[in-house]
C-alpha positions as CSV (number, residue, x, y, z in Angstrom):
1,X,34.0,2.6,2.2
2,X,30.8,0.3,2.8
3,X,31.7,-2.8,4.8
4,X,31.4,-6.4,3.4
5,X,28.0,-6.6,5.2
6,X,26.6,-3.7,3.3
7,X,28.2,-3.8,0.0
8,X,25.7,-4.1,-3.0
9,X,24.7,-7.8,-3.4
10,X,25.5,-9.7,-6.7
11,X,22.8,-8.7,-9.3
12,X,21.3,-12.1,-9.5
13,X,20.9,-12.2,-5.7
14,X,19.3,-8.8,-5.6
15,X,16.9,-9.9,-8.5
16,X,15.8,-12.7,-6.4
17,X,15.3,-10.6,-3.3
18,X,13.3,-8.1,-5.6
19,X,11.2,-10.9,-6.9
20,X,10.6,-12.3,-3.6
21,X,9.3,-9.0,-2.3
22,X,7.3,-8.4,-5.4
23,X,5.5,-11.7,-5.5
24,X,4.7,-11.5,-1.8
25,X,3.3,-8.0,-2.0
26,X,1.4,-8.8,-5.3
27,X,-0.3,-11.7,-3.5
28,X,-1.2,-9.6,-0.4
29,X,-2.5,-6.7,-2.4
30,X,-4.5,-9.2,-4.6
31,X,-6.0,-10.5,-1.4
32,X,-6.8,-6.9,-0.1
33,X,-8.0,-5.3,-3.4
34,X,-10.2,-8.4,-4.3
35,X,-12.2,-7.7,-1.0
36,X,-12.6,-4.0,-2.3
37,X,-13.7,-5.1,-5.8
38,X,-16.2,-7.6,-4.3
39,X,-17.4,-4.9,-1.9
40,X,-18.3,-2.6,-4.7
41,X,-19.7,-5.3,-7.0
42,X,-21.6,-8.0,-4.8
43,X,-21.2,-7.7,-1.1
44,X,-23.9,-5.1,-0.9
45,X,-26.5,-7.6,-1.8
46,X,-25.1,-10.8,-0.4
47,X,-24.2,-9.5,3.1
48,X,-26.5,-6.4,3.4
49,X,-29.7,-7.4,1.8
50,X,-33.0,-5.1,2.1
51,X,-31.5,-2.0,2.0
52,X,-31.4,0.8,-0.7
53,X,-28.6,0.0,-3.3
54,X,-26.3,2.9,-2.5
55,X,-26.9,2.3,1.4
56,X,-25.8,-1.3,0.9
57,X,-22.8,-0.1,-1.1
58,X,-22.0,2.2,1.9
59,X,-22.5,-0.6,4.5
60,X,-20.3,-2.8,2.2
61,X,-17.5,-0.2,1.9
62,X,-17.6,0.1,5.9
63,X,-16.5,-3.5,6.1
64,X,-13.8,-2.6,3.7
65,X,-12.6,0.3,5.6
66,X,-12.4,-1.9,8.8
67,X,-9.4,-3.5,7.2
68,X,-7.7,-0.1,7.0
69,X,-8.4,0.4,10.9
70,X,-6.4,-2.7,11.6
71,X,-3.4,-1.6,9.6
72,X,-1.8,0.8,12.3
73,X,-2.1,-2.1,14.9
74,X,-0.3,-4.4,12.3
75,X,2.2,-1.7,11.8
76,X,3.0,-1.3,15.5
77,X,3.2,-5.2,16.1
78,X,5.2,-6.1,13.0
79,X,7.2,-3.1,13.3
80,X,8.3,-3.8,16.6
81,X,9.4,-7.4,16.2
82,X,10.7,-6.6,12.5
83,X,13.1,-4.1,14.1
84,X,13.9,-6.6,16.9
85,X,14.1,-10.1,15.0
86,X,14.5,-9.1,11.4
87,X,12.4,-8.4,8.3
88,X,12.2,-12.0,6.7
89,X,10.4,-13.8,9.6
90,X,7.7,-11.1,9.9
91,X,7.1,-11.1,6.1
92,X,6.5,-14.8,6.1
93,X,4.1,-14.4,8.9
94,X,2.1,-11.5,7.2
95,X,1.8,-13.6,4.0
96,X,0.3,-16.6,5.9
97,X,-2.2,-14.4,7.7
98,X,-3.3,-12.6,4.8
99,X,-3.6,-15.6,2.6
100,X,-5.4,-17.6,5.2
101,X,-8.1,-14.7,6.0
102,X,-8.7,-14.3,2.1
103,X,-9.2,-18.1,1.6
104,X,-11.6,-18.1,4.7
105,X,-13.8,-15.3,3.2
106,X,-14.3,-17.6,0.1
107,X,-16.2,-19.9,2.5
108,X,-18.2,-17.4,4.6
109,X,-22.0,-18.0,4.2
110,X,-24.1,-15.2,3.0
111,X,-26.6,-13.3,5.0
112,X,-29.3,-15.5,3.5
113,X,-27.9,-18.6,5.1
114,X,-26.7,-17.5,8.4
115,X,-28.2,-14.1,9.0
116,X,-26.3,-11.3,10.9
117,X,-23.5,-13.7,11.5
118,X,-22.5,-13.4,7.8
119,X,-21.3,-9.7,7.9
120,X,-19.7,-10.1,11.5
121,X,-17.5,-13.0,10.1
122,X,-16.7,-11.1,7.0
123,X,-15.7,-8.0,9.3
124,X,-13.4,-10.2,11.4
125,X,-11.5,-11.7,8.5
126,X,-11.3,-8.2,7.0
127,X,-9.5,-7.2,10.4
128,X,-7.2,-10.0,9.9
129,X,-6.2,-8.9,6.4
130,X,-5.6,-5.4,7.4
131,X,-3.4,-6.5,10.4
132,X,-1.3,-8.5,8.1
133,X,-1.1,-5.7,5.4
134,X,0.0,-3.3,8.2
135,X,3.0,-5.2,8.7
136,X,3.6,-6.4,5.1
137,X,4.4,-3.2,3.3
138,X,7.1,-2.0,5.5
139,X,9.1,-5.2,5.7
140,X,9.1,-5.8,1.9
141,X,10.3,-2.4,0.9
142,X,12.8,-2.7,3.6
143,X,14.1,-6.0,2.7
144,X,14.9,-4.5,-0.9
145,X,16.1,-1.1,0.3
146,X,18.6,-2.5,2.7
147,X,19.9,-5.0,0.2
148,X,20.2,-2.8,-2.8
149,X,22.8,-0.4,-4.2
150,X,22.3,3.2,-2.6
151,X,22.7,4.8,-6.0
152,X,19.6,3.0,-7.5
153,X,17.8,2.5,-4.4
154,X,14.7,4.5,-5.8
155,X,14.5,2.1,-8.8
156,X,14.9,-1.2,-7.0
157,X,12.8,-0.2,-3.8
158,X,10.0,0.8,-6.3
159,X,9.5,-2.8,-7.5
160,X,7.7,-4.0,-4.3
161,X,5.4,-1.0,-4.8
162,X,4.4,-2.6,-8.3
163,X,2.9,-5.3,-6.3
164,X,-0.1,-2.9,-5.6
165,X,-1.0,-2.4,-9.3
166,X,0.0,-6.2,-9.9
167,X,-2.4,-7.2,-7.1
168,X,-5.0,-4.8,-8.5
169,X,-4.4,-6.3,-11.9
170,X,-4.7,-9.8,-10.8
171,X,-7.9,-9.3,-8.8
172,X,-9.6,-7.2,-11.3
173,X,-8.5,-9.6,-14.2
174,X,-9.8,-12.8,-12.2
175,X,-13.2,-10.9,-11.6
176,X,-13.5,-9.4,-15.0
177,X,-12.8,-13.0,-16.4
178,X,-15.4,-14.5,-14.3
179,X,-18.0,-11.8,-15.0
180,X,-17.5,-12.4,-18.8
181,X,-17.7,-16.3,-18.6
182,X,-20.7,-16.6,-16.2
183,X,-24.0,-14.8,-15.8
184,X,-24.6,-12.2,-13.1
185,X,-26.8,-14.6,-11.1
186,X,-24.0,-17.2,-11.0
187,X,-21.4,-14.7,-10.0
188,X,-23.6,-13.6,-7.3
189,X,-24.5,-16.9,-6.2
190,X,-21.1,-18.8,-6.2
191,X,-18.6,-17.3,-8.7
192,X,-17.5,-14.5,-6.4
193,X,-16.0,-17.0,-4.0
194,X,-13.5,-18.5,-6.6
195,X,-11.0,-15.7,-6.6
196,X,-10.8,-15.7,-2.8
197,X,-10.3,-19.5,-2.8
198,X,-7.4,-19.1,-5.3
199,X,-5.5,-17.2,-2.7
200,X,-4.5,-20.6,-1.1
201,X,-2.7,-21.6,-4.0
202,X,-0.9,-18.1,-4.5
203,X,0.2,-18.2,-0.8
204,X,2.0,-21.5,-1.1
205,X,4.0,-20.0,-4.2
206,X,4.8,-16.8,-2.3
207,X,5.7,-18.7,0.8
208,X,8.2,-20.9,-1.0
209,X,9.9,-17.9,-2.6
210,X,10.1,-15.8,0.5
211,X,11.7,-18.6,2.5
212,X,14.6,-18.7,-0.2
213,X,15.8,-15.0,0.5
214,X,18.3,-13.9,3.3
215,X,17.8,-11.3,5.9
216,X,18.8,-7.8,5.4
217,X,22.7,-7.3,5.8
218,X,22.0,-3.8,7.0
219,X,19.9,-5.0,9.6
220,X,22.2,-7.7,10.7
221,X,25.0,-5.3,10.9
222,X,22.9,-2.9,12.9
223,X,21.8,-6.0,15.3
224,X,25.4,-6.7,15.9
225,X,26.4,-3.1,16.9
226,X,23.3,-3.1,19.1
227,X,24.5,-6.2,20.9
228,X,28.0,-4.6,21.4
229,X,26.6,-1.4,22.8
230,X,24.2,-3.5,25.2
231,X,27.3,-5.5,26.3
232,X,29.3,-2.4,26.9
233,X,26.4,-1.0,28.9
234,X,26.3,-4.0,31.2
235,X,23.3,-5.5,29.5
236,X,21.0,-2.4,29.7
237,X,17.7,-3.0,27.8
238,X,17.3,-1.2,24.5
239,X,14.4,1.4,24.1
240,X,11.5,-0.2,22.1
241,X,11.5,0.8,18.5
242,X,8.3,2.7,18.9
243,X,9.5,4.9,21.8
244,X,12.8,5.6,19.7
245,X,10.8,6.6,16.7
246,X,8.6,9.1,18.5
247,X,11.6,10.5,20.3
248,X,14.0,10.9,17.3
249,X,11.7,10.9,14.1
250,X,8.4,12.2,15.1
251,X,8.7,14.9,12.4
252,X,9.4,12.1,9.8
253,X,6.5,10.3,10.8
254,X,4.3,13.3,10.4
255,X,5.9,13.9,6.7
256,X,5.2,10.4,6.0
257,X,1.5,10.7,7.1
258,X,1.2,13.9,5.0
259,X,2.8,12.3,2.0
260,X,0.4,9.5,2.0
261,X,-2.8,11.7,2.0
262,X,-3.0,12.4,-1.8
263,X,-1.5,9.1,-2.7
264,X,-3.8,7.0,-0.5
265,X,-7.1,8.9,-1.3
266,X,-6.6,9.3,-5.0
267,X,-5.8,5.6,-5.5
268,X,-8.9,4.3,-3.9
269,X,-11.1,6.9,-5.5
270,X,-9.7,6.0,-8.9
271,X,-9.8,2.1,-8.5
272,X,-12.6,1.2,-5.9
273,X,-15.0,4.2,-5.9
274,X,-14.9,4.4,-9.8
275,X,-16.7,1.0,-9.9
276,X,-19.5,2.6,-8.1
277,X,-19.4,5.9,-9.8
278,X,-19.1,4.6,-13.4
279,X,-21.8,2.0,-13.2
280,X,-24.4,4.3,-11.1
281,X,-24.0,7.8,-12.5
282,X,-22.2,7.6,-15.9
283,X,-24.3,4.5,-17.0
284,X,-21.3,2.4,-17.7
285,X,-21.6,-1.4,-17.4
286,X,-19.8,-3.4,-14.6
287,X,-17.7,-5.2,-17.2
288,X,-16.5,-2.0,-19.0
289,X,-15.6,-0.3,-15.7
290,X,-13.6,-3.5,-14.9
291,X,-11.8,-3.6,-18.1
292,X,-10.7,0.1,-17.8
293,X,-9.3,-0.4,-14.3
294,X,-7.6,-3.7,-15.6
295,X,-5.8,-1.8,-18.6
296,X,-5.0,1.1,-16.5
297,X,-3.4,-1.1,-13.8
298,X,-1.1,-2.6,-16.3
299,X,0.1,0.8,-17.3
300,X,0.5,1.7,-13.6
301,X,2.6,-1.4,-13.0
302,X,4.9,-0.3,-15.9
303,X,5.6,3.3,-15.0
304,X,6.2,2.8,-11.2
305,X,9.8,1.5,-11.9
306,X,10.4,4.4,-14.3
307,X,9.3,6.8,-11.8
308,X,11.5,5.1,-9.3
309,X,14.7,5.5,-11.4
310,X,13.8,9.2,-12.1
311,X,13.8,9.9,-8.4
312,X,17.4,8.4,-8.2
313,X,18.3,11.1,-10.8
314,X,16.3,14.1,-9.7
315,X,15.5,13.3,-5.9
316,X,12.6,11.7,-4.1
317,X,10.9,15.1,-3.5
318,X,10.6,16.6,-7.1
319,X,9.0,13.4,-8.5
320,X,6.6,13.1,-5.4
321,X,5.7,16.9,-5.7
322,X,5.0,16.5,-9.4
323,X,2.6,13.6,-8.6
324,X,0.7,15.3,-6.1
325,X,0.2,18.5,-8.0
326,X,-0.7,16.4,-11.1
327,X,-3.3,14.4,-9.3
328,X,-5.0,17.4,-7.9
329,X,-5.1,19.1,-11.3
330,X,-6.5,15.9,-13.0
331,X,-9.6,15.4,-10.8
332,X,-12.0,17.7,-12.6
333,X,-11.1,16.3,-16.0
334,X,-11.3,12.9,-14.7
335,X,-14.7,13.0,-13.7
336,X,-15.7,14.8,-16.8
337,X,-14.3,12.1,-19.0
338,X,-16.2,9.5,-17.1
339,X,-19.3,11.3,-17.3
340,X,-19.2,10.8,-21.1
341,X,-19.9,7.2,-20.5
342,X,-17.5,6.0,-23.3
343,X,-15.0,3.2,-22.8
344,X,-12.1,5.5,-24.3
345,X,-12.6,8.3,-22.1
346,X,-13.1,6.2,-19.0
347,X,-9.9,4.5,-19.9
348,X,-8.0,7.5,-20.4
349,X,-9.3,9.2,-17.1
350,X,-8.3,6.1,-15.0
351,X,-4.9,5.6,-16.9
352,X,-3.7,9.2,-16.4
353,X,-4.8,9.1,-12.8
354,X,-2.7,6.0,-12.0
355,X,0.2,7.3,-13.9
356,X,0.3,10.5,-11.9
357,X,-0.4,8.4,-8.7
358,X,2.7,6.2,-9.7
359,X,4.8,9.5,-9.4
360,X,4.1,9.7,-5.7
361,X,3.9,5.8,-5.1
362,X,7.2,4.8,-6.6
363,X,9.8,6.9,-4.7
364,X,7.6,6.5,-1.5
365,X,9.4,3.2,-0.6
366,X,13.0,4.7,-0.8
367,X,11.9,8.1,0.6
368,X,10.3,6.5,3.8
369,X,13.1,3.9,4.2
370,X,15.9,6.7,4.1
371,X,14.0,8.5,6.8
372,X,14.5,6.4,9.7
373,X,17.4,4.6,11.6
374,X,17.9,0.8,10.8
375,X,16.9,-0.5,14.2
376,X,13.6,1.6,14.2
377,X,13.2,1.7,10.4
378,X,10.6,-1.0,10.1
379,X,8.5,0.7,12.9
380,X,9.0,4.2,11.6
381,X,8.1,3.5,8.0
382,X,5.3,1.3,8.8
383,X,3.6,3.6,11.3
384,X,4.0,6.6,9.1
385,X,2.4,4.8,6.2
386,X,-0.3,2.8,7.9
387,X,-1.6,5.5,10.3
388,X,-2.2,7.7,7.2
389,X,-4.3,4.9,5.8
390,X,-6.8,5.2,8.5
391,X,-7.3,8.8,7.6
392,X,-6.8,8.6,3.9
393,X,-7.4,5.2,2.2
394,X,-9.9,3.7,4.6
395,X,-12.9,6.4,4.4
396,X,-11.9,7.5,0.9
397,X,-14.6,5.1,-0.9
398,X,-17.0,5.8,2.0
399,X,-16.6,9.7,1.8
400,X,-16.9,9.6,-2.1
401,X,-20.0,7.5,-2.0
402,X,-21.5,9.6,0.6
403,X,-20.7,12.8,-1.3
404,X,-22.2,11.3,-4.5
405,X,-25.5,10.3,-2.4
406,X,-25.8,13.8,-0.8
407,X,-24.9,16.1,-3.8
408,X,-25.5,13.9,-6.8
409,X,-22.4,15.2,-8.5
410,X,-18.7,14.7,-8.6
411,X,-17.7,18.2,-7.9
412,X,-17.3,17.7,-3.9
413,X,-15.5,14.4,-4.6
414,X,-13.1,16.2,-7.1
415,X,-12.5,19.0,-4.3
416,X,-11.9,16.2,-1.7
417,X,-9.0,14.8,-3.5
418,X,-7.6,18.2,-4.3
419,X,-7.5,19.0,-0.7
420,X,-5.5,15.9,0.0
421,X,-3.1,16.9,-2.8
422,X,-2.7,20.2,-1.1
423,X,-1.7,18.6,2.3
424,X,0.7,16.3,0.6
425,X,2.3,19.2,-1.2
426,X,2.8,20.9,2.2
427,X,4.2,17.8,3.8
428,X,6.7,16.8,1.1
429,X,7.5,20.6,0.5
430,X,8.9,20.9,4.1
431,X,10.8,17.7,4.0
432,X,14.6,17.4,3.3
433,X,15.9,15.3,0.2
434,X,16.9,11.8,1.3
435,X,18.2,10.1,-1.7
436,X,22.0,10.5,-0.6
437,X,21.5,8.7,2.6
438,X,23.4,5.6,3.3
439,X,21.1,3.2,5.0
440,X,24.0,1.4,6.9
441,X,25.4,4.5,8.5
442,X,22.4,6.2,10.1
443,X,23.1,6.1,13.8
444,X,20.8,4.1,16.1
445,X,21.0,6.3,19.3
446,X,20.3,10.1,19.5
447,X,22.2,11.0,16.4
448,X,19.3,9.5,14.4
449,X,17.3,12.8,15.1
450,X,20.2,14.7,13.2
451,X,19.2,12.6,10.2
452,X,15.6,13.7,10.3
453,X,14.0,14.8,7.0
454,X,12.6,17.9,8.5
455,X,14.3,20.9,10.2
456,X,17.9,19.6,9.8
457,X,20.4,20.5,6.9
458,X,23.0,17.7,7.2
459,X,22.4,14.5,5.4
460,X,24.5,11.3,5.7
461,X,26.1,10.9,2.3
462,X,26.8,7.8,0.3
463,X,30.4,7.2,0.2
């Protein structure tokens, strides 16, 4: 029997919590993806002039990758304090940091104005973005996972995941609208700044909504138990969440990193690198490429909750494995369709790719949440997710662009994504199913190791 503190909240309250997480993550991903799109479209000439266009794009994507490098540090810092102080406070801080950095990018002078200081400032602000996003994801999915009904956790926890395509949709939509309304010269001169400055308005809306929700009841109950144990032990200090994660859940961290490889790499190849490949190799216009990503992102947003609901019926692993296998098999048709240069085939390639990506991304929130004990869950889920981003999402556009420059064909890029899919199939294949876990009753001490998703048969079952 679940305690009153952990009973499912009223539907209206849960919907408000989901909305707060979704709107916040949408804003954060809007900020993050806006940079990626701008890096592919204009930053190469504005901040790295005088170089070969493809080299300029590589340098532009390098500043893009720097944001990923800061995400593990954000995961460590936000995870530590999120497991000590709660999810809500850290989510408010991450939103303010991300929004402030994005607004400031819209004010940065270009290379023509201040020289080498321009890309330096751009890189520093990108580091702040990455640091904030490293703490955002774990807190947002946990706030929903720990509030929601365990029987539909996959569905409810998948809604913060839709913040990624919603942010992509918003960022690409704003850029697409601007490129349609103003000339290329005007866009390069001043128009690119408008989407970044809009972030200031969006952050105020997100902040107002996030401040209105309650702290996770599962976390509050776990904190109370921890205080009781501390008092019984004579005030002995708790282990830091990071140490506890590495001691009891190191296998789960490795599973999470492996699970993220295909999901992360495929996403940035499909949504960021595609803007380079379609315009330089397939002869597609900038506007056409943006429109394809825009429509496909809308489909991506719609299918994620459906995949999340399916994971409640079939389990996290079957849905995740289907997505990983599917994305690997799709890569050669993906590039073949783009090479035709027609909008219909480009749209089909990107849409099918994102639908298959959603089969991995949707159950990921619940899957990772269910791996870790409450007082180390923020740290564990964030570390597993964000450390993977350094090896996966950060270099994906760089590697894809470099492979295209070296070989002049999409074949090695397709093989690169397929290799990532194989790694994910192995990682998820060796994991235990988690969908029956009761998040409120995973022990906080050594018994936490018994709930590991790898190497142990016993799961805590929902009452």
